[in-house]
FIMAR-594668 format. One record per residue: residue number from 1; x negated, y negated, z of N, C-alpha, C in turn. Coordinates in Angstrom, 2 decimals. Atoms other than C-alpha are relative to their C-alpha. Layout:
N
- pos, npx, npy, npz, capx, capy, capz, cpx, cpy, cpz
- NUM, X, Y, Z, X, Y, Z, X, Y, Z
...
% end
This chain:
133
- pos, npx, npy, npz, capx, capy, capz, cpx, cpy, cpz
- 1, 0.95, -0.77, -0.76, -102.52, 147.34, -13.46, -1.37, -0.11, -0.68
- 2, 1.36, 0.02, 0.53, -106.28, 147.31, -13.85, -0.76, 1.20, 0.54
- 3, 0.84, -1.13, -0.36, -108.49, 150.37, -13.87, -1.42, -0.27, -0.45
- 4, 1.41, 0.22, 0.30, -112.27, 150.38, -13.88, -0.45, 0.95, -1.10
- 5, 0.69, -0.79, 1.02, -114.08, 151.55, -16.99, -1.49, -0.19, 0.22
- 6, 1.45, 0.04, -0.14, -117.76, 152.42, -16.71, -0.63, 0.18, -1.37
- 7, 0.65, -0.02, 1.31, -119.92, 151.70, -19.75, -1.48, 0.30, 0.19
- 8, 1.40, -0.41, -0.09, -123.27, 153.30, -20.32, -0.59, 0.04, -1.41
- 9, 0.70, 0.01, 1.29, -125.75, 152.73, -23.17, -0.56, 1.38, -0.26
- 10, 0.60, -1.26, 0.39, -126.73, 155.86, -25.06, -0.56, -0.14, -1.42
- 11, 0.65, 0.05, 1.31, -128.38, 156.75, -28.39, 0.92, -0.52, -1.10
- 12, -0.94, 0.40, 1.04, -125.24, 156.16, -30.46, 0.68, -1.34, 0.27
- 13, -0.66, 1.26, -0.35, -124.08, 152.98, -28.69, 0.35, -0.02, 1.46
- 14, -0.48, 0.06, -1.38, -121.95, 152.87, -25.55, 1.10, 1.03, 0.21
- 15, -1.08, -0.90, -0.39, -119.84, 155.49, -23.83, 0.78, -0.68, 1.11
- 16, -0.87, 0.58, -1.03, -116.92, 154.60, -21.59, 0.77, 1.12, 0.69
- 17, -0.74, -0.97, -0.80, -115.38, 156.64, -18.78, 0.84, -0.76, 1.02
- 18, -0.89, 0.58, -1.00, -112.63, 155.98, -16.25, -0.03, 0.88, 1.24
- 19, 0.04, -0.81, -1.22, -113.27, 157.22, -12.69, 1.39, 0.46, 0.46
- 20, -1.35, -0.37, -0.42, -109.51, 157.25, -12.03, 0.67, 0.98, -0.96
- 21, -0.53, -0.90, 1.03, -108.87, 159.28, -15.22, -1.18, 0.73, -0.65
- 22, 1.20, -0.68, 0.51, -111.81, 161.68, -15.72, 0.16, 0.58, -1.41
- 23, -0.20, -0.57, 1.33, -110.24, 163.17, -18.86, 0.08, -1.06, -1.09
- 24, -0.11, 1.09, 0.96, -110.06, 159.76, -20.55, -1.39, -0.59, -0.25
- 25, 1.31, 0.53, 0.37, -113.28, 158.84, -22.37, 0.08, -0.58, -1.40
- 26, 0.09, 0.56, 1.35, -114.23, 156.85, -25.44, -1.41, -0.54, -0.19
- 27, 1.33, 0.54, 0.28, -117.22, 155.16, -27.06, 0.10, -1.07, -1.08
- 28, 0.08, 0.99, 1.08, -118.31, 152.48, -29.51, -1.45, -0.28, -0.34
- 29, 1.36, 0.30, 0.41, -121.37, 151.45, -31.47, -0.56, -1.20, 0.76
- 30, 0.40, 1.18, -0.77, -121.47, 148.11, -29.63, 0.82, -0.03, 1.29
- 31, -0.76, 0.12, -1.24, -120.34, 147.14, -26.15, 1.39, -0.55, -0.27
- 32, -1.32, 0.57, 0.31, -117.51, 145.02, -27.60, 0.92, 1.05, -0.61
- 33, -0.81, -1.05, 0.61, -116.31, 147.95, -29.71, 0.42, 1.02, 1.05
- 34, -0.32, -0.96, -1.07, -116.49, 150.28, -26.70, 1.08, -0.57, 0.93
- 35, -1.03, 0.64, -0.84, -114.44, 147.79, -24.66, 1.36, 0.03, -0.70
- 36, -1.25, -0.09, 0.76, -111.80, 147.59, -27.42, 0.54, 1.43, 0.04
- 37, -0.43, -1.40, -0.01, -111.71, 151.38, -27.59, 0.48, 0.42, 1.39
- 38, -0.42, -0.32, -1.37, -111.43, 151.57, -23.79, 1.43, -0.47, 0.26
- 39, -1.37, 0.50, -0.15, -108.30, 149.40, -23.87, 0.98, 0.95, -0.70
- 40, -0.88, -0.88, 0.77, -106.78, 151.64, -26.55, 0.10, 1.38, 0.65
- 41, 0.01, -1.34, -0.59, -107.85, 154.92, -24.92, 0.81, 0.04, 1.29
- 42, -0.74, 0.02, -1.26, -106.51, 153.95, -21.51, 1.50, -0.15, -0.26
- 43, -1.42, 0.20, 0.30, -103.22, 152.72, -22.99, 0.63, 1.28, -0.51
- 44, -0.55, -1.26, 0.52, -102.73, 155.98, -24.92, 0.07, 1.07, 1.09
- 45, 0.02, -0.99, -1.07, -103.70, 158.08, -21.90, 1.14, -0.25, 0.98
- 46, -1.08, 0.35, -0.93, -101.30, 156.23, -19.61, 1.36, 0.25, -0.65
- 47, -1.26, -0.25, 0.71, -98.55, 156.41, -22.25, 0.33, 1.50, 0.05
- 48, -0.21, -1.44, -0.08, -99.01, 160.19, -22.34, 0.45, 0.41, 1.41
- 49, -0.37, -0.35, -1.37, -98.87, 160.43, -18.53, 1.42, -0.43, 0.33
- 50, -1.35, 0.51, -0.23, -95.71, 158.31, -18.43, 1.02, 0.92, -0.68
- 51, -0.90, -0.90, 0.73, -94.08, 160.51, -21.10, 0.15, 1.36, 0.70
- 52, -0.01, -1.28, -0.71, -94.97, 163.59, -19.02, 0.49, -0.15, 1.44
- 53, -0.51, 0.31, -1.33, -93.49, 161.94, -15.90, -1.04, 0.23, 1.10
- 54, 1.09, -0.13, -0.99, -96.87, 162.04, -14.13, -0.14, -1.32, 0.75
- 55, 0.23, 1.19, -0.82, -97.65, 159.61, -11.32, -1.39, -0.54, -0.27
- 56, 1.30, 0.63, 0.24, -100.43, 157.14, -12.05, -0.71, -0.20, 1.34
- 57, 0.72, 0.22, -1.25, -103.17, 156.93, -9.43, -0.13, -1.49, 0.30
- 58, 0.30, 1.38, -0.37, -103.76, 153.74, -7.49, -1.39, -0.34, -0.55
- 59, 1.31, 0.37, 0.55, -106.63, 151.86, -9.17, -1.08, -0.06, 1.10
- 60, 1.14, 0.06, -0.92, -110.00, 152.32, -7.45, -0.62, -1.39, -0.05
- 61, 0.65, 1.29, -0.06, -111.96, 149.28, -6.37, -1.34, 0.05, -0.72
- 62, 1.24, 0.06, 0.77, -114.78, 148.26, -8.69, -1.23, 0.04, 0.91
- 63, 1.12, 0.06, -0.94, -117.06, 147.53, -5.75, -0.37, 1.38, 0.53
- 64, 0.24, -1.35, -0.54, -116.65, 151.04, -4.34, -0.56, 0.94, -1.08
- 65, 0.50, -0.83, 1.10, -117.23, 152.67, -7.72, -1.47, -0.31, -0.28
- 66, 1.38, 0.39, 0.28, -120.42, 150.68, -8.32, -0.94, 0.34, 1.15
- 67, 0.84, -0.35, -1.15, -121.68, 151.55, -4.83, -0.47, 1.46, -0.07
- 68, 0.41, -1.40, 0.14, -121.91, 155.22, -5.88, -1.30, 0.08, -0.79
- 69, 1.34, -0.10, 0.58, -125.48, 156.20, -6.76, 0.03, 0.27, -1.50
- 70, -0.03, -0.36, 1.41, -124.58, 157.73, -10.12, 0.50, -1.11, -0.92
- 71, -0.54, 1.11, 0.80, -122.99, 154.44, -11.26, -0.85, -1.26, 0.04
- 72, 0.84, 1.20, -0.18, -125.80, 152.01, -10.37, -0.41, -0.65, -1.32
- 73, 0.49, 0.56, 1.27, -127.00, 151.60, -13.97, 1.11, -0.28, -1.01
- 74, -1.12, 0.16, 0.92, -123.53, 151.39, -15.52, 0.65, -1.37, 0.17
- 75, -0.74, 1.27, -0.02, -121.53, 148.29, -16.40, 1.47, 0.33, 0.26
- 76, -1.40, -0.23, -0.35, -118.06, 148.21, -14.81, 0.85, -1.18, -0.45
- 77, -0.92, 1.03, 0.49, -115.21, 146.32, -16.44, 1.42, 0.45, 0.31
- 78, -1.41, -0.30, -0.24, -111.56, 146.17, -15.36, 0.75, -0.02, -1.32
- 79, -0.80, -0.11, 1.22, -109.28, 147.32, -18.16, 1.47, -0.04, 0.40
- 80, -1.42, 0.18, -0.34, -105.66, 146.18, -18.00, 0.87, 0.94, -0.80
- 81, -1.01, -0.84, 0.64, -102.77, 148.47, -18.79, 1.33, -0.29, 0.68
- 82, -1.31, 0.33, -0.57, -99.07, 147.81, -18.31, 0.53, 1.11, 0.90
- 83, -0.42, -1.11, -0.85, -98.49, 151.26, -16.85, 1.35, 0.58, -0.32
- 84, -1.32, -0.51, 0.36, -95.19, 151.84, -18.60, 0.05, 0.50, -1.45
- 85, 0.06, -0.50, 1.37, -96.37, 152.92, -22.05, 0.33, -1.02, -1.07
- 86, -0.36, 1.03, 0.98, -95.71, 149.57, -23.77, -1.18, -0.90, -0.37
- 87, 1.18, 0.82, 0.27, -99.28, 148.38, -24.41, -0.22, -0.31, -1.48
- 88, 0.20, 0.23, 1.43, -99.13, 148.65, -28.20, 1.15, -0.83, -0.55
- 89, -1.02, 0.86, 0.58, -97.28, 146.07, -30.26, 0.02, 0.15, -1.51
- 90, -0.17, 0.00, 1.45, -95.91, 146.24, -33.77, 0.17, -1.44, -0.45
- 91, -0.18, 1.33, 0.57, -96.06, 143.20, -36.01, 0.09, 0.12, -1.51
- 92, -0.15, -0.01, 1.45, -95.24, 142.32, -39.58, -1.24, -0.62, -0.63
- 93, 1.19, 0.46, 0.71, -98.11, 141.86, -42.00, 0.35, -0.10, -1.47
- 94, -0.27, 0.19, 1.42, -97.80, 140.45, -45.51, -1.34, -0.20, -0.71
- 95, 1.21, 0.15, 0.80, -100.58, 140.90, -48.08, 0.30, 0.40, -1.43
- 96, -0.19, -0.32, 1.41, -100.95, 141.25, -51.82, -0.03, 1.51, -0.20
- 97, -0.12, -1.44, 0.24, -100.02, 144.70, -53.15, -1.33, 0.61, -0.43
- 98, 1.28, -0.53, 0.46, -103.43, 145.12, -54.83, -0.95, 0.26, 1.16
- 99, 0.86, -0.17, -1.17, -105.31, 144.61, -51.57, 0.50, 1.17, 0.85
- 100, -0.57, -1.11, -0.77, -102.94, 146.99, -49.76, -0.32, 1.34, -0.67
- 101, 0.34, -1.24, 0.72, -103.51, 149.63, -52.48, -1.46, 0.38, 0.24
- 102, 1.42, -0.27, -0.25, -107.29, 149.29, -52.00, -0.21, 0.53, 1.42
- 103, 0.10, -0.45, -1.39, -106.90, 149.67, -48.23, 0.52, 1.43, 0.12
- 104, -0.58, -1.35, -0.08, -104.65, 152.73, -48.61, -0.89, 1.04, -0.67
- 105, 0.93, -0.91, 0.69, -107.08, 154.33, -51.09, -1.21, 0.30, 0.89
- 106, 1.14, -0.17, -0.91, -109.97, 153.77, -48.67, 0.40, 0.87, 1.19
- 107, -0.49, -0.78, -1.15, -107.89, 155.21, -45.82, 0.15, 1.47, -0.35
- 108, -0.13, -1.40, 0.42, -107.06, 158.36, -47.77, -1.37, 0.65, -0.14
- 109, 1.36, -0.52, 0.21, -110.71, 158.80, -48.73, -0.71, 0.29, 1.32
- 110, 0.68, -0.11, -1.29, -111.85, 158.37, -45.11, 0.87, 0.63, 1.09
- 111, -0.90, -0.68, -0.93, -108.91, 160.19, -43.48, 0.30, -0.86, 1.24
- 112, -0.37, 0.89, -1.09, -107.78, 157.23, -41.37, 1.29, -0.73, -0.34
- 113, -1.25, 0.72, 0.23, -104.62, 155.22, -40.93, -0.31, -1.46, -0.36
- 114, 0.20, 1.42, 0.28, -104.21, 151.69, -42.30, -0.13, -0.84, 1.28
- 115, 0.11, 0.74, -1.27, -103.73, 150.49, -38.70, -1.41, 0.11, 0.57
- 116, 1.39, -0.17, -0.48, -107.11, 151.98, -37.70, -0.97, -0.78, -0.87
- 117, 0.85, 0.74, 0.92, -108.71, 150.47, -40.80, 0.03, -1.50, 0.33
- 118, -0.14, 1.43, -0.28, -107.33, 146.99, -40.04, -0.57, -0.37, 1.37
- 119, 0.59, 0.26, -1.32, -108.34, 147.26, -36.36, -1.53, -0.04, -0.11
- 120, 1.45, -0.04, 0.17, -111.89, 148.19, -37.41, -0.48, -1.26, -0.72
- 121, 0.37, 1.21, 0.74, -112.03, 145.32, -39.91, 0.10, -1.24, 0.89
- 122, -0.16, 1.14, -0.91, -110.74, 142.90, -37.28, -1.14, -0.06, 1.00
- 123, 1.13, -0.02, -0.94, -113.41, 144.01, -34.78, -1.27, -0.51, -0.65
- 124, 1.20, 0.44, 0.71, -116.15, 143.54, -37.36, 0.04, -1.50, -0.26
- 125, -0.13, 1.44, 0.25, -114.83, 140.08, -38.25, -0.19, -0.80, 1.30
- 126, 0.13, 0.71, -1.28, -114.58, 139.06, -34.59, -1.43, 0.01, 0.52
- 127, 1.38, -0.10, -0.46, -118.14, 140.24, -33.92, -0.99, -0.74, -0.91
- 128, 0.91, 0.68, 0.93, -119.59, 138.40, -36.94, -0.07, -1.49, 0.32
- 129, 0.16, 1.43, -0.19, -120.83, 134.84, -36.94, 0.83, -0.81, -1.00
- 130, -0.75, 0.66, 1.07, -118.64, 134.05, -39.96, 1.17, -0.81, 0.50
- 131, -1.19, 0.65, -0.51, -115.64, 133.02, -37.86, -0.22, -0.83, 1.25
- 132, 0.29, 0.81, -1.18, -117.41, 131.09, -35.12, 0.51, -1.40, -0.26
- 133, -0.55, 1.32, 0.27, -115.61, 127.84, -34.70, 0.35, -0.77, 1.20
% end
């Protein structure tokens, strides 16, 4: 399934909202980060609805959403979600114990999970010119 996310530039970066899920919002410093966060936010929101046995709405059409006056200046992007709560994947990661200790120490200091830390690091790496190839 694909639901429309509306992105709007603001002072801190970009905010993202879902017309089909008004309670689901997110943001990011850059548009790419906001798009990544939109995928995660929608997946978590849908997972919650599935767990609560709620019916998912039919996705609205992007064209109709953009035709609304209040959305004229916003960027609309279709965000895919499986709709059954299985959007997140686990995988095995092997790294040196010293590096893992440094990551865990940073996570404790910043009150975040290692998964969030690695996702943030991956986004920064993907947005940098260092890995262009």
